[in-house]
C-alpha positions as CSV (number, residue, x, y, z in Angstrom):
1,X,-128.2,20.8,-163.9
2,X,-128.3,17.6,-166.0
3,X,-127.8,14.3,-164.4
4,X,-125.3,13.1,-166.9
5,X,-123.0,16.2,-166.9
6,X,-122.3,16.0,-163.0
7,X,-119.8,18.6,-162.0
8,X,-116.2,17.0,-161.6
9,X,-116.3,17.7,-157.9
10,X,-119.5,15.6,-157.2
11,X,-118.2,13.0,-159.5
12,X,-115.0,12.4,-157.5
13,X,-117.1,12.6,-154.2
14,X,-119.1,9.9,-155.4
15,X,-116.1,7.5,-156.4
16,X,-114.6,8.5,-152.7
17,X,-117.6,7.3,-151.2
18,X,-117.9,4.1,-153.1
19,X,-114.7,3.0,-152.7
20,X,-114.9,3.7,-148.6
21,X,-117.5,1.3,-148.7
22,X,-115.5,-1.6,-149.7
23,X,-113.3,-3.5,-147.0
24,X,-109.8,-1.5,-146.5
25,X,-107.8,-4.7,-147.4
26,X,-110.0,-5.1,-150.7
27,X,-109.2,-1.6,-151.6
28,X,-105.3,-1.9,-151.0
29,X,-105.2,-5.3,-153.2
30,X,-107.5,-3.6,-155.9
31,X,-105.3,-0.6,-156.0
32,X,-102.0,-2.6,-156.3
33,X,-103.5,-4.8,-159.1
34,X,-104.6,-1.6,-160.9
35,X,-101.2,0.1,-160.6
36,X,-99.2,-2.8,-161.7
37,X,-101.7,-3.2,-164.7
38,X,-101.4,0.5,-165.7
39,X,-97.6,0.4,-165.3
40,X,-96.7,-2.8,-167.1
41,X,-98.1,-3.7,-170.5
42,X,-99.2,-7.1,-171.1
43,X,-96.2,-8.5,-172.8
44,X,-97.6,-11.6,-174.5
45,X,-100.5,-9.4,-176.1
46,X,-98.0,-6.8,-177.2
47,X,-96.1,-9.5,-178.8
48,X,-99.1,-10.8,-180.5
49,X,-100.3,-7.6,-181.9
50,X,-96.8,-7.1,-183.4
51,X,-96.6,-10.3,-185.0
52,X,-100.1,-10.4,-186.3
53,X,-99.2,-6.7,-187.9
54,X,-95.7,-7.0,-189.2
55,X,-96.2,-3.7,-191.4
56,X,-97.5,-1.7,-188.5
57,X,-94.3,0.5,-186.8
58,X,-97.0,1.4,-184.1
59,X,-97.4,-2.1,-182.9
60,X,-93.8,-2.8,-183.0
61,X,-93.1,0.1,-181.0
62,X,-95.7,-0.7,-178.5
63,X,-94.0,-4.4,-178.0
64,X,-90.6,-2.6,-177.8
65,X,-92.4,-0.5,-174.9
66,X,-93.7,-3.5,-173.3
67,X,-90.4,-4.9,-173.3
68,X,-88.8,-2.1,-171.7
69,X,-91.3,-1.8,-169.0
70,X,-91.4,-5.4,-168.3
71,X,-87.4,-5.1,-167.6
72,X,-86.3,-6.6,-171.0
73,X,-84.2,-3.8,-172.0
74,X,-81.8,-5.4,-174.1
75,X,-84.6,-6.9,-176.4
76,X,-86.4,-3.8,-176.0
77,X,-83.5,-1.7,-177.9
78,X,-83.2,-4.6,-180.6
79,X,-87.2,-4.1,-181.0
80,X,-87.0,-0.1,-181.1
81,X,-84.4,-0.8,-184.0
82,X,-86.7,-3.2,-185.9
83,X,-89.4,-0.6,-185.4
84,X,-87.1,1.8,-187.6
85,X,-86.8,-1.0,-190.1
86,X,-90.4,-1.3,-190.5
87,X,-90.7,2.6,-190.9
88,X,-87.3,4.5,-191.1
89,X,-89.3,7.9,-190.3
90,X,-90.6,6.7,-186.9
91,X,-88.5,9.0,-185.0
92,X,-90.1,8.4,-181.5
93,X,-88.2,4.9,-181.9
94,X,-84.8,6.9,-182.2
95,X,-85.6,8.8,-179.3
96,X,-86.0,5.8,-177.3
97,X,-82.8,4.4,-178.1
98,X,-81.0,7.7,-177.3
99,X,-82.7,7.5,-173.9
100,X,-82.1,3.7,-173.1
101,X,-79.5,2.4,-175.6
102,X,-75.6,1.9,-174.9
103,X,-75.2,-0.8,-177.4
104,X,-72.7,0.8,-179.9
105,X,-73.7,-1.5,-182.8
106,X,-77.5,-0.7,-182.2
107,X,-76.6,3.0,-182.1
108,X,-74.5,2.8,-185.3
109,X,-77.2,0.9,-187.4
110,X,-79.8,3.5,-186.3
111,X,-77.5,6.5,-187.1
112,X,-76.9,4.7,-190.4
113,X,-80.6,4.3,-191.2
114,X,-81.1,8.0,-190.4
115,X,-78.2,9.1,-192.8
116,X,-79.6,7.1,-195.6
117,X,-83.0,8.6,-195.0
118,X,-81.5,11.9,-194.9
119,X,-80.7,11.6,-198.6
120,X,-84.2,11.8,-199.5
121,X,-85.4,13.9,-196.7
122,X,-82.3,16.3,-196.0
123,X,-84.4,19.2,-194.6
124,X,-86.6,17.4,-192.3
125,X,-86.2,18.8,-188.7
126,X,-87.4,15.7,-186.9
127,X,-85.0,13.4,-188.7
128,X,-82.1,15.7,-187.9
129,X,-83.3,16.2,-184.3
130,X,-83.1,12.5,-184.0
131,X,-79.7,12.0,-185.7
132,X,-78.4,14.7,-183.4
133,X,-79.5,12.9,-180.5
134,X,-78.0,9.5,-181.5
135,X,-74.7,11.2,-182.2
136,X,-74.7,13.0,-178.9
137,X,-75.2,9.6,-177.2
138,X,-72.1,8.4,-178.9
139,X,-70.3,11.6,-177.7
140,X,-69.9,12.9,-181.3
141,X,-71.1,16.4,-179.9
142,X,-69.7,18.2,-182.8
143,X,-71.4,16.4,-185.6
144,X,-74.5,16.3,-183.4
145,X,-74.4,20.1,-183.5
146,X,-73.7,20.3,-187.3
147,X,-77.0,18.2,-188.0
148,X,-78.6,21.3,-186.8
149,X,-76.6,24.3,-187.5
150,X,-77.0,23.3,-191.2
151,X,-80.6,23.7,-191.2
152,X,-80.5,27.1,-189.3
153,X,-77.9,28.3,-191.8
154,X,-80.4,27.3,-194.7
155,X,-83.2,29.0,-192.9
156,X,-85.1,25.8,-192.9
157,X,-86.2,25.9,-189.1
158,X,-89.7,27.1,-188.5
159,X,-90.1,30.4,-186.5
160,X,-91.7,28.4,-183.8
161,X,-88.9,26.0,-183.1
162,X,-85.9,28.2,-183.6
163,X,-85.2,29.1,-180.1
164,X,-85.3,25.5,-178.9
165,X,-82.9,24.5,-181.7
166,X,-80.6,27.4,-181.2
167,X,-80.5,26.3,-177.4
168,X,-79.9,22.7,-178.1
169,X,-77.0,23.8,-180.5
170,X,-75.2,25.7,-177.9
171,X,-75.5,22.8,-175.5
172,X,-74.1,20.6,-177.8
173,X,-71.1,23.2,-178.8
174,X,-70.5,23.7,-175.0
175,X,-70.1,19.7,-174.8
176,X,-67.9,19.8,-177.6
177,X,-65.5,22.4,-176.0
178,X,-65.7,20.4,-172.7
179,X,-64.7,17.2,-174.4
180,X,-61.9,18.4,-176.1
181,X,-60.6,20.5,-173.1
182,X,-60.6,16.9,-171.5
183,X,-58.8,15.2,-174.3
184,X,-56.1,18.0,-174.2
185,X,-55.8,17.6,-170.3
186,X,-55.5,13.8,-170.5
187,X,-52.8,14.3,-173.5
188,X,-50.8,16.5,-171.1
189,X,-51.1,14.3,-168.4
190,X,-49.6,11.4,-170.5
191,X,-47.0,13.6,-171.9
192,X,-46.0,14.7,-168.4
193,X,-46.0,10.9,-167.3
194,X,-44.1,9.8,-170.2
195,X,-41.4,12.8,-169.7
196,X,-41.0,11.5,-166.0
197,X,-40.3,7.9,-166.9
198,X,-38.1,8.2,-169.8
199,X,-34.4,9.8,-169.7
200,X,-34.2,13.1,-171.5
201,X,-33.6,13.0,-175.2
202,X,-30.6,14.9,-177.0
203,X,-31.8,18.7,-177.5
204,X,-31.5,18.5,-181.3
205,X,-33.7,15.3,-181.3
206,X,-36.2,16.8,-178.9
207,X,-36.6,19.6,-181.1
208,X,-37.2,17.6,-184.4
209,X,-39.8,15.6,-182.7
210,X,-41.7,18.3,-180.8
211,X,-45.1,18.7,-182.7
212,X,-47.0,21.9,-183.1
213,X,-50.5,21.7,-181.5
214,X,-53.4,21.6,-183.7
215,X,-55.6,24.6,-184.0
216,X,-59.0,24.4,-182.0
217,X,-62.4,25.1,-183.0
218,X,-63.9,28.0,-181.0
219,X,-67.4,28.1,-180.1
220,X,-69.4,31.3,-178.3
221,X,-70.9,29.0,-175.6
222,X,-72.8,30.0,-172.3
223,X,-72.0,29.7,-169.0
224,X,-73.8,26.4,-168.3
225,X,-74.5,25.8,-164.8
226,X,-76.3,22.4,-165.5
227,X,-76.7,20.1,-168.6
228,X,-80.4,19.6,-167.7
229,X,-81.4,23.0,-168.8
230,X,-80.0,22.2,-172.6
231,X,-80.0,18.7,-172.9
232,X,-83.4,17.7,-173.9
233,X,-85.4,20.3,-175.8
234,X,-88.7,19.0,-176.8
235,X,-90.0,20.6,-180.3
236,X,-93.7,20.4,-179.3
237,X,-95.5,23.5,-178.6
């Protein structure tokens, strides 16, 4: 057996023996320092790299990640948005906004940027997925599903992604139906409260003012036990 190509088990054993020779206190301090270093990027270094490479979306994105991991969530979201200014098709930045951002102005700016980009790339799946995620974040579930349905109807979804895209569409349709039911329930509660608090109107006036409920869009939706099965549908193999 070659001394260079040691089996993995022997390599691990040597590492364990080496670590066991260190004082316990030193091991603890070393482990803690290494864990912190691995978990939290150097913020100053990430900022410097981004400033020295203003045309690099990768450096901008890494700076945003460093901000987030150092607890600067508000600044991080602005930096993710800035990354999309440097490169509008850097879809990972939009995904991080979906996961971490609740600022409506930032979300709106990102959505507008994607919609503008869609004029040049109307059939790009990852663009539609990013736009669908941000619309979902704003609770615009019907519009979020439409971004993917259009591609399915046009037969523009690659075969290996069809099942995942269809699963996400069903999830969004279910969310659409649930949100609509909640709106109708709240409207019904408000109407009942108003009826109790006000004296009854004359019959003829009440009949004139009584509106007809709007027709509802119906979807064939699965019986969902949990959102977790449908919300995040990665497109990677």
